Every structure is written in C-alpha cells, then in structure tokens.
LONUKOL-885594 format. One record per residue (C-alpha): residue number from 1; x, y, z. Coordinates in nm, 2 decimals, padded with zeros to 4 digits. Layout:
NUM  X  Y  Z
...
This chain:
1  -03.59  11.07  03.16
2  -03.85  10.81  03.08
3  -03.73  10.45  03.05
4  -03.91  10.19  02.84
5  -03.83  09.82  02.89
6  -03.90  09.55  02.64
7  -03.78  09.19  02.61
8  -03.72  09.17  02.23
9  -03.77  09.46  01.99
10  -03.65  09.40  01.63
11  -03.73  09.77  01.56
12  -03.45  09.86  01.80
13  -03.20  09.69  01.57
14  -03.37  09.77  01.24
15  -03.08  09.99  01.11
16  -02.83  09.73  01.19
17  -03.04  09.46  01.02
18  -03.07  09.67  00.71
19  -02.69  09.71  00.68
20  -02.63  09.33  00.74
21  -02.89  09.25  00.47
22  -02.72  09.49  00.22
23  -02.38  09.34  00.30
24  -02.51  08.99  00.22
25  -02.69  09.11  -00.10
26  -02.37  09.27  -00.22
27  -02.18  08.95  -00.17
28  -02.45  08.75  -00.34
29  -02.45  08.98  -00.64
30  -02.09  08.90  -00.72
31  -02.13  08.53  -00.63
32  -02.42  08.49  -00.87
33  -02.34  08.73  -01.15
34  -01.97  08.77  -01.12
35  -01.83  09.11  -01.21
36  -02.10  09.20  -01.47
37  -02.28  09.42  -01.21
38  -01.99  09.54  -01.01
39  -02.11  09.90  -01.04
40  -02.41  09.80  -00.83
41  -02.20  09.71  -00.53
42  -02.16  10.07  -00.43
43  -02.52  10.17  -00.51
44  -02.67  09.89  -00.31
45  -02.44  09.98  -00.02
46  -02.53  10.34  -00.04
47  -02.90  10.25  -00.05
48  -02.84  10.05  00.27
49  -02.67  10.35  00.43
50  -02.96  10.57  00.34
51  -03.22  10.32  00.46
52  -03.04  10.28  00.79
53  -03.02  10.66  00.84
54  -03.39  10.69  00.76
55  -03.47  10.44  01.03
56  -03.25  10.61  01.28
57  -03.41  10.95  01.22
58  -03.77  10.82  01.21
59  -03.75  10.59  01.51
60  -04.01  10.68  01.78
61  -03.90  10.99  01.98
62  -03.59  11.05  01.78
63  -03.43  11.38  01.90
64  -03.77  11.49  02.02
65  -03.80  11.32  02.36
66  -03.57  11.17  02.63
67  -03.72  10.83  02.61
68  -03.47  10.55  02.66
69  -03.57  10.21  02.53
70  -03.40  09.90  02.67
71  -03.44  09.56  02.50
72  -03.29  09.22  02.46
73  -03.27  09.16  02.84
74  -03.14  09.52  02.89
75  -02.83  09.45  02.68
76  -02.94  09.70  02.41
77  -03.04  10.06  02.45
78  -03.19  10.31  02.20
79  -03.16  10.67  02.30
80  -03.07  11.00  02.14
81  -02.70  10.95  02.23
82  -02.68  10.63  02.03
83  -02.89  10.77  01.75
84  -02.65  11.07  01.71
85  -02.34  10.85  01.70
86  -02.51  10.62  01.45
87  -02.57  10.91  01.22
88  -02.20  11.00  01.24
89  -02.11  10.65  01.15
90  -02.35  10.64  00.86
91  -02.23  10.97  00.73
92  -01.87  10.86  00.75
93  -01.94  10.53  00.57
94  -02.15  10.69  00.30
95  -01.88  10.95  00.22
96  -01.61  10.67  00.22
97  -01.81  10.46  -00.02
98  -01.84  10.76  -00.26
99  -01.46  10.82  -00.24
100  -01.39  10.45  -00.29
101  -01.56  10.42  -00.63
102  -01.29  10.57  -00.85
103  -01.01  10.45  -00.62
104  -01.11  10.09  -00.65
105  -01.14  10.12  -01.03
106  -00.79  10.27  -01.05
107  -00.65  09.99  -00.84
108  -00.85  09.72  -01.03
109  -01.00  09.60  -00.71
110  -01.37  09.67  -00.75
111  -01.50  09.37  -00.55
112  -01.80  09.31  -00.34
113  -01.61  09.21  -00.02
114  -01.49  09.57  00.02
115  -01.84  09.70  00.05
116  -01.95  09.42  00.27
117  -01.66  09.48  00.51
118  -01.75  09.85  00.52
119  -02.11  09.78  00.60
120  -02.02  09.51  00.87
121  -01.77  09.75  01.02
122  -02.04  10.01  01.05
123  -02.27  09.76  01.21
124  -02.00  09.69  01.47
125  -01.97  10.07  01.54
126  -02.35  10.09  01.58
127  -02.34  09.80  01.82
128  -02.08  09.99  02.03
129  -02.30  10.29  02.05
130  -02.62  10.11  02.15
131  -02.48  09.84  02.37
132  -02.59  09.87  02.74
133  -02.38  09.57  02.84
134  -02.00  09.52  02.85
135  -01.99  09.19  02.65
136  -02.21  09.34  02.38
137  -01.98  09.63  02.36
138  -01.69  09.39  02.32
139  -01.87  09.21  02.04
140  -01.92  09.54  01.86
141  -01.55  09.62  01.90
142  -01.45  09.29  01.75
143  -01.69  09.31  01.46
144  -01.56  09.66  01.38
145  -01.19  09.56  01.43
146  -01.19  09.24  01.23
147  -01.35  09.43  00.93
148  -01.08  09.70  00.97
149  -00.80  09.45  00.97
150  -00.91  09.32  00.63
151  -00.97  09.67  00.49
152  -00.63  09.80  00.60
153  -00.47  09.53  00.39
154  -00.72  09.54  00.11
155  -00.47  09.65  -00.16
156  -00.28  09.32  -00.10
157  -00.04  09.38  -00.39
158  00.12  09.66  -00.20
159  00.37  09.55  00.07
160  00.30  09.86  00.28
161  -00.07  09.77  00.29
162  00.01  09.41  00.41
163  00.24  09.55  00.67
164  -00.04  09.79  00.79
165  -00.29  09.50  00.82
166  -00.05  09.28  01.02
167  00.05  09.56  01.26
168  -00.31  09.66  01.31
169  -00.41  09.30  01.37
170  -00.14  09.23  01.63
171  -00.18  09.55  01.83
172  -00.56  09.55  01.79
173  -00.57  09.20  01.93
174  -00.35  09.31  02.21
175  -00.59  09.59  02.29
176  -00.89  09.35  02.28
177  -00.71  09.14  02.55
178  -00.70  09.44  02.78
179  -01.06  09.52  02.72
180  -01.18  09.16  02.79
181  -00.97  09.13  03.10
182  -01.10  09.47  03.23
183  -01.46  09.35  03.16
184  -01.39  09.03  03.35
185  -01.25  09.21  03.66
186  -01.55  09.45  03.67
187  -01.79  09.16  03.63
188  -01.61  08.96  03.90
189  -01.64  09.26  04.14
190  -02.00  09.37  04.07
191  -02.16  09.04  03.96
192  -02.30  09.19  03.65
193  -02.19  09.32  03.31
194  -02.50  09.54  03.24
195  -02.40  09.91  03.26
196  -02.71  10.04  03.45
197  -02.67  09.75  03.70
198  -02.30  09.83  03.75
199  -02.39  10.19  03.83
200  -02.65  10.08  04.08
201  -02.41  09.84  04.25
202  -02.14  10.10  04.29
203  -02.39  10.36  04.42
204  -02.48  10.12  04.70
205  -02.15  09.93  04.77
206  -01.90  10.21  04.70
207  -01.59  10.19  04.49
208  -01.32  10.08  04.72
209  -01.23  09.74  04.56
210  -00.88  09.73  04.42
211  -00.99  09.47  04.16
212  -01.25  09.71  04.03
213  -00.99  09.99  03.99
214  -00.77  09.75  03.81
215  -01.05  09.66  03.57
216  -01.11  10.03  03.51
217  -00.74  10.08  03.43
218  -00.75  09.79  03.18
219  -01.05  09.94  03.01
220  -00.86  10.28  02.98
221  -00.57  10.10  02.81
222  -00.80  09.91  02.58
223  -00.99  10.22  02.47
224  -00.66  10.41  02.46
225  -00.55  10.17  02.18
226  -00.88  10.21  01.99
227  -00.88  10.59  02.01
228  -00.50  10.61  01.93
229  -00.43  10.80  02.25
230  -00.07  10.84  02.37
231  00.11  10.62  02.48
232  -00.11  10.36  02.30
233  -00.08  10.52  01.96
234  00.21  10.34  01.81
235  00.00  10.15  01.55
236  -00.17  10.46  01.40
237  00.11  10.62  01.18
238  00.21  10.30  01.00
239  -00.15  10.17  00.96
240  -00.27  10.51  00.83
241  00.02  10.53  00.58
242  -00.02  10.17  00.45
243  -00.39  10.14  00.43
244  -00.58  10.25  00.12
245  -00.65  10.62  00.13
246  -01.03  10.60  00.16
247  -01.00  10.34  00.44
248  -00.75  10.56  00.62
249  -01.00  10.84  00.62
250  -01.28  10.61  00.73
251  -01.09  10.45  01.02
252  -00.97  10.80  01.14
253  -01.33  10.91  01.19
254  -01.60  10.64  01.24
255  -01.41  10.38  01.45
256  -01.26  10.66  01.66
257  -01.61  10.80  01.72
258  -01.74  10.45  01.81
259  -01.46  10.40  02.06
260  -01.54  10.73  02.23
261  -01.91  10.65  02.23
262  -01.85  10.32  02.42
263  -01.59  10.50  02.64
264  -01.83  10.77  02.74
265  -02.12  10.53  02.81
266  -01.91  10.30  03.03
267  -01.72  10.57  03.23
268  -02.00  10.83  03.26
269  -02.29  10.59  03.32
270  -02.14  10.28  03.48
271  -01.83  10.41  03.66
272  -01.90  10.77  03.77
273  -01.82  10.68  04.13
274  -01.47  10.60  04.03
275  -01.41  10.95  03.89
276  -01.15  11.03  04.15
277  -00.95  10.73  04.04
278  -00.95  10.79  03.66
279  -00.97  11.17  03.63
280  -00.60  11.24  03.68
281  -00.50  10.95  03.45
282  -00.72  11.08  03.17
283  -00.59  11.44  03.23
284  -00.23  11.31  03.18
285  -00.33  11.10  02.87
286  -00.51  11.40  02.72
287  -00.20  11.63  02.76
288  00.04  11.37  02.62
289  -00.20  11.29  02.33
290  -00.24  11.65  02.22
291  00.13  11.74  02.26
292  00.30  11.43  02.11
293  00.06  11.41  01.82
294  00.11  11.78  01.72
295  00.49  11.79  01.77
296  00.56  11.47  01.57
297  00.32  11.59  01.30
298  00.55  11.89  01.25
299  00.83  11.69  01.09
300  00.62  11.45  00.87
301  00.67  11.46  00.49
302  00.41  11.20  00.41
303  00.07  11.37  00.43
304  -00.10  11.05  00.54
305  00.14  11.01  00.83
306  00.09  11.38  00.91
307  -00.28  11.33  00.93
308  -00.23  11.02  01.14
309  -00.04  11.22  01.41
310  -00.30  11.49  01.36
311  -00.57  11.23  01.44
312  -00.39  11.14  01.75
313  -00.38  11.50  01.86
314  -00.76  11.54  01.79
315  -00.82  11.24  02.02
316  -00.65  11.44  02.29
317  -00.90  11.73  02.23
318  -01.19  11.49  02.27
319  -01.04  11.36  02.60
320  -01.04  11.72  02.72
321  -01.42  11.73  02.66
322  -01.45  11.39  02.83
323  -01.29  11.53  03.14
324  -01.51  11.83  03.14
325  -01.82  11.61  03.12
326  -02.15  11.78  03.22
327  -02.38  11.93  02.96
328  -02.13  12.14  02.77
329  -01.86  11.87  02.78
330  -02.08  11.61  02.63
331  -02.22  11.86  02.38
332  -01.87  11.93  02.26
333  -01.78  11.56  02.22
334  -02.08  11.49  02.00
335  -02.04  11.81  01.81
336  -01.67  11.77  01.75
337  -01.69  11.41  01.64
338  -01.95  11.52  01.37
339  -01.73  11.80  01.26
340  -01.42  11.58  01.26
341  -01.59  11.32  01.04
342  -01.67  11.58  00.77
343  -01.33  11.76  00.77
344  -01.11  11.45  00.80
345  -01.29  11.23  00.54
346  -01.31  11.54  00.32
347  -00.93  11.58  00.34
348  -00.88  11.22  00.25
349  -01.12  11.26  -00.04
350  -00.88  11.51  -00.19
351  -00.58  11.29  -00.10
352  -00.75  11.00  -00.28
353  -00.79  11.22  -00.59
354  -00.44  11.35  -00.60
355  -00.25  11.03  -00.49
356  -00.30  10.86  -00.83
357  -00.29  10.49  -00.90
358  -00.08  10.31  -00.65
359  -00.08  10.62  -00.42
360  00.25  10.74  -00.56
361  00.19  11.11  -00.47
362  00.13  11.13  -00.10
363  00.41  11.36  00.01
364  00.37  11.73  00.09
365  00.60  11.83  -00.19
366  00.36  11.64  -00.44
367  00.10  11.91  -00.37
368  00.31  12.19  -00.53
369  00.10  12.38  -00.78
370  -00.22  12.20  -00.72
371  -00.39  12.53  -00.65
372  -00.33  12.63  -01.02
373  -00.42  12.29  -01.18
374  -00.71  12.20  -00.95
375  -00.83  12.52  -00.79
376  -01.16  12.37  -00.66
377  -00.99  12.07  -00.51
378  -00.72  12.29  -00.35
379  -00.98  12.53  -00.21
380  -01.17  12.23  -00.06
381  -00.84  12.09  00.09
382  -00.76  12.43  00.24
383  -01.10  12.44  00.40
384  -01.06  12.10  00.55
385  -00.71  12.18  00.68
386  -00.82  12.51  00.82
387  -01.11  12.33  01.00
388  -00.86  12.07  01.14
389  -00.65  12.36  01.26
390  -00.95  12.53  01.43
391  -00.96  12.84  01.21
392  -01.30  13.02  01.19
393  -01.55  13.01  01.04
394  -01.53  12.63  01.03
395  -01.68  12.34  01.22
396  -01.34  12.26  01.37
397  -01.32  12.61  01.52
398  -01.66  12.58  01.69
399  -01.59  12.23  01.81
400  -01.26  12.34  01.98
401  -01.44  12.65  02.11
402  -01.70  12.43  02.29
403  -01.43  12.19  02.41
404  -01.21  12.45  02.57
405  -01.51  12.64  02.71
406  -01.63  12.33  02.88
407  -01.28  12.27  03.03
408  -01.26  12.63  03.16
409  -01.62  12.60  03.30
410  -01.52  12.29  03.49
411  -01.20  12.44  03.63
412  -00.95  12.27  03.40
413  -00.80  12.60  03.30
414  -00.44  12.47  03.25
415  -00.57  12.19  03.04
416  -00.76  12.44  02.82
417  -00.44  12.65  02.79
418  -00.24  12.34  02.68
419  -00.51  12.26  02.43
420  -00.51  12.61  02.28
421  -00.13  12.61  02.25
422  -00.14  12.27  02.08
423  -00.39  12.41  01.83
424  -00.16  12.70  01.75
425  00.13  12.45  01.69
426  -00.09  12.25  01.46
427  -00.15  12.55  01.23
428  00.21  12.52  01.11
429  00.19  12.17  00.96
430  -00.16  12.23  00.81
431  -00.05  12.55  00.65
432  00.25  12.37  00.50
433  00.02  12.19  00.26
434  -00.17  12.51  00.17
435  00.16  12.69  00.10
436  00.27  12.41  -00.12
437  -00.05  12.42  -00.32
438  -00.06  12.79  -00.38
439  00.29  12.93  -00.34
440  00.51  12.67  -00.49
441  00.52  12.56  -00.85
442  00.55  12.19  -00.94
443  00.88  12.07  -01.07
444  00.71  11.90  -01.37
445  00.37  11.96  -01.51
446  00.29  11.59  -01.50
447  00.35  11.58  -01.13
448  -00.01  11.72  -01.09
449  -00.29  11.47  -01.17
450  -00.51  11.54  -01.46
451  -00.87  11.64  -01.42
452  -00.97  11.28  -01.52
453  -00.88  11.19  -01.16
454  -01.21  11.33  -01.06
455  -01.53  11.13  -01.06
456  -01.89  11.24  -01.00
457  -01.90  11.04  -00.67
458  -01.58  11.20  -00.55
459  -01.70  11.55  -00.63
460  -02.02  11.47  -00.44
461  -01.82  11.35  -00.14
462  -01.60  11.66  -00.13
463  -01.90  11.89  -00.17
464  -02.10  11.72  00.11
465  -01.79  11.74  00.34
466  -01.73  12.10  00.26
467  -02.09  12.18  00.32
468  -02.08  12.00  00.66
469  -01.77  12.18  00.77
470  -01.91  12.53  00.68
471  -02.26  12.47  00.81
472  -02.12  12.35  01.14
473  -01.91  12.66  01.16
474  -02.16  12.92  01.04
475  -02.48  12.77  01.20
476  -02.37  12.58  01.51
477  -02.69  12.65  01.71
478  -02.89  12.42  01.47
479  -02.66  12.12  01.55
480  -02.61  12.21  01.92
481  -02.99  12.19  01.97
482  -02.98  11.84  01.82
483  -02.68  11.74  02.03
484  -02.85  11.86  02.35
485  -03.12  11.60  02.29
486  -02.86  11.33  02.28
487  -02.74  11.31  02.64
488  -02.74  10.99  02.84
489  -03.00  10.90  03.11
490  -02.75  10.98  03.39
491  -02.76  11.35  03.29
C-alpha cells in the first residue's frame, strides 16, 4: 500500500470544513433573520451533507487505489477505511435531518442549533475515522459527545429528555476519563501518541510492559462505553428512551460506527502485538453484549427501550467481527455498520411518524392495527425489523452471514454458535411489533395517527432506508467490492 506524506493538506479535511461552514451558516441565518427562514435550516444542512459526501467520493484515489495520505504532522490520515466510515456518517446524518423536519415542527422546536449540533457531531465522528493520533481521536470523541449531550436533552420541556441528557453527560464524561488515562499510559510507555509510531515501537520493543497493558484495558473500557457494550451499557436504555426519537436513531448508528472505527484503527493498527492480552477480554465482552442485550429486550414494552437493548446486542455482533479480523472480518464490520445505519434509522423514522406530538405512542401496544391504517409504513417497519433480526433477503441477514462466516473461518466456532442463537432469540421481540401491527386491532381508532403525520421528507427517508436495506441484501457483491477497498494499511 502506497503512503503519501504531506505537512498540511486542506483538501484532506475539506469534507469536515464544509460541514463546519454549513453549521456556522445555519446559526447565522437565525441570528440575522430570526425564524423567518427557519425552513432553510434543514436545506442548508442537507446541502452541506451532500457537498461533504461529494468531496469524500471524488477525493484522489477514492475506492480505486490503496494510497494512504498522511498530513498535519502525521496526525491525520485519508484512506479508503476512513472514507467508507465517513459515508456511513453522512448517510446517517442526512436521513436523520429528513426525519427531524416534521418532528421539530410538531414539537415547536425548529431552531438552528439543532442542525448545527448535528453537523458538528458528524464532524467529530469524521475526525475519529481519520485521526492517526490518539489525542486527535480523543478530540473527535469529545466533539461528538458534547453535541450528543445537548441533542439528547433538546426537547427540554420533557423531564425524561432532561434526565437522558444528564445521565448521558455524567457517564459519557466518565468514559472520556478512561480514554484519556489509557492514552496517557500508552504515551508514557511508547513515547508517542501517533498510531503508526506506536505500532513500530511495539514491533521492536515487544509488548511486555504492564503499564501498556493497563492503558490498553482503559481504552477497552472507554470504547466499551461509547459502543454500549456490556457491562458498560447502563446509560443506553434510559438515554435512548428519553432522547428525541430522531436523535435516538442517529446516536444508535453514527456515533456507534465512529467508536468502532476508532476502536479498529487503534487495536488493529497500533496494538496488534497485544492481541494475546485483549483477545479473550473482547471474546467475553462480545458474548455478554449479545446475550444481555437480547434477553433484556424480550421483556421491554417501550419500543425505544427495546431497540436500545437491540442496539446493545448488535454491538456484540460487531465485536465478533472485530475478533475475527482479517479480510473477511473487517469486510463484515464495514458492511454491517452500513446496513445497520439504514435499518435502524429507518425503524426510528417510522417510530417518529407514529409517536405523535410529545412522543405519547411509543409502546408496542400502540402499534396495534397500524398495518391497516398505514400499510406502507407498517410494511417498511416490518422490513427494518426483519433486517435487524437477520431474516433474508435483507442487509441485516447478509451482514450477520459475513460476521459469523468470518468467526468460523478464524476458528471462533463457539462464538459464532452463540451469535446465531442470539439472533434466533431476537426474532421474538422484533416479531412482537409486526404481530401487533397486522394481527391486533387498535382499542380505539384514534389510537392510530392520521396520515397527516407523514411529510415528504419523512417519506423520502423511509424510502431511502428501505432501498438501502434491500439492495444490501439482494446485491451484496456491489457493496463488498467497495468495502474490500477500505482496509487499513496494516492489511
């Protein structure tokens, strides 16, 4: 793989600069014109998302070569791995903005800061994907997290939303402490915070230092919080339930993918010589995450809490692919995170539509009869739930197929078996919603939202999500070819 070094390259951070500029423009529109042009907030933000995606796709060598460009004193890297994750973040943010339009109108909270926070959060995620240095990764984590703290409590008139923001802030800050201490210990041992330099140091000096192992353990704990892995998952259910529905869908996909992007880059590129120290720990965390997430999801009556525990379980599946590593393992991580973005945000798009003003209808029983009143929305919701359960021919099925195939290929047969059994368990609570929509009648006709709950932007978001789920399931080879161009330099 060819490496290109450059001291300063603004083109390397062009997508991030576009998003920052759009965030500032959105804020200035409201500061100067007030609420007269509030409809433009979303359109300017979507324009920024489109522009950033265009720059990612048209950057030199994008998905056509294995050129790795380092810049800013080797703290920033542009490669196909970071490009692929940036596209996932931009897709997730774009879909969330489409979902948010009607939601914010219903809540009378159509303000510019919501869109600015979304864009800045996306910038933080993109920094995490492209950072080639530990402190830069930490800065990306903090930019992403601080934006999410505010977004989780955005509907400040709801007590549950305020509670979600406070819990997320406290536990997120706790996780950040673990990350920075882990980074400090690794720096103290190796004398550098640059990922390639750490890898070179360990290749020469070995990995016997206890302080280095302790730093690695602290990083696992910190990223465990960010990915909502068991036993570091305690914040997720309450935050997912209390946050606005579009924000919940957003934080379950984009930030989780960003955490895994940084996790993979650090452990696969900087710390591969420590594999014997972390492999059994990750094995245990993967099993606990899949099992605890699915079992507790079985008894949830609130659909947002159910999907919160479902999200925890899906983090466990990604950890299985992380353990498998190699070509197939990394292929399955990137493929699954793309599929998960479509199917989870798509599900929350339908939830946003059906929840109504104030999110008063978020229990499974509230979905009774939706299949008769809103057949298209119910069909889309069923598709997303089937994909989350791993039922063919959806992107979720192909993603799990690649994950468990990679585990078997690397000899983790029992881990694959546990993962398959957990997938079978998950079918029950996903089908509960489908059964309620099609096989149960609502107690009152007004319990089902009227068609006016739909908006053109929401329809577009649901359609794009459904298309993504089906195309990933029916034509996986097209995406796999793109994913295989996205491996890191150490492969």
